[in-house]
Every structure is written in structure tokens, then in C-alpha cells.
C-alpha positions as CSV (number, residue, x, y, z in Angstrom):
1,M,0.0,0.0,0.0
2,T,1.3,3.4,-0.9
3,E,1.1,6.0,1.8
4,M,0.4,9.6,0.8
5,L,2.2,12.3,2.6
6,L,-0.3,15.0,3.5
7,A,0.9,18.5,3.8
8,A,0.1,20.4,7.0
9,P,-2.8,22.8,6.6
10,A,-1.7,26.3,5.6
11,V,-2.8,27.5,9.1
12,E,-0.1,25.3,10.6
13,D,2.4,26.0,7.8
14,P,1.8,29.7,6.9
15,A,3.2,31.1,3.7
16,P,6.6,32.8,4.1
17,V,6.5,36.6,4.5
18,P,8.5,38.5,1.9
19,P,11.3,40.9,3.1
20,V,10.5,44.6,3.5
21,M,12.0,46.8,0.8
22,P,14.4,49.3,2.3
23,M,13.7,53.0,2.0
24,D,16.0,55.0,-0.2
25,S,17.1,56.9,2.9
26,E,18.5,53.7,4.4
27,C,21.3,53.5,1.8
28,C,24.3,55.7,2.5
29,E,25.5,55.4,-1.1
30,S,29.1,54.9,0.1
31,G,29.5,51.5,-1.7
32,C,29.2,49.4,1.5
33,E,30.0,45.7,1.0
34,R,26.8,44.8,2.7
35,C,24.5,47.5,1.3
36,V,20.9,47.4,2.4
37,W,20.0,46.8,-1.3
38,T,22.4,43.8,-1.5
39,V,20.9,42.3,1.7
40,Y,17.4,43.0,0.4
41,Q,18.1,41.2,-2.9
42,E,19.6,38.2,-1.1
43,E,16.6,38.0,1.3
44,K,14.2,38.4,-1.7
45,L,15.8,35.4,-3.5
46,A,15.7,33.3,-0.3
47,H,12.1,34.2,0.1
48,E,11.3,33.2,-3.5
49,R,12.9,29.7,-2.8
50,R,11.0,29.3,0.5
51,Y,7.7,30.4,-1.2
52,A,8.2,28.0,-4.1
53,A,8.7,25.2,-1.6
54,W,5.7,26.3,0.3
55,L,3.5,26.3,-2.9
56,K,4.7,22.7,-3.6
57,R,3.4,21.7,-0.1
58,H,0.2,23.8,-0.6
59,P,-0.9,23.5,-4.3
60,E,-4.4,24.7,-3.4
61,A,-2.8,28.1,-2.8
62,C,-1.4,28.5,-6.3
63,P,-2.8,31.5,-8.1
64,A,-5.1,30.7,-11.0
65,P,-3.5,31.3,-14.4
């Protein structure tokens, strides 16, 4: 018998929250190695990976085409 793995309901496994975009005033424009915009882009990419994994666990939440 094949067992189906059931995903936890979305209430118990909420969708990941995207990072907050920094305000223009948060960047000092001095070429910092860890600029707020660099950190934001890294967090945004990580969020997209987490969200894609979450959508695989919760296909019912996929937006209609």
C-alpha cells in the first residue's frame, strides 16, 4: 500500500513573508560591501525559494493562471 504524505494545513504552515524593501534613505551610497539593497536582494531570492517550496506543499494556494 502506498502512503500519501499529507501537507500540513496552511494554518499550521503559513506562507513565508517577503522581506520589506528598504527605503531610499537607508542606503548611505558609500559603496558598502553589505549594502541594504544587496541584503534585500539576497533576502528576496531566499524568500522566493521558500515560497516555491511552500507552494509545492500547498498546491491549493497556487494562483489561477
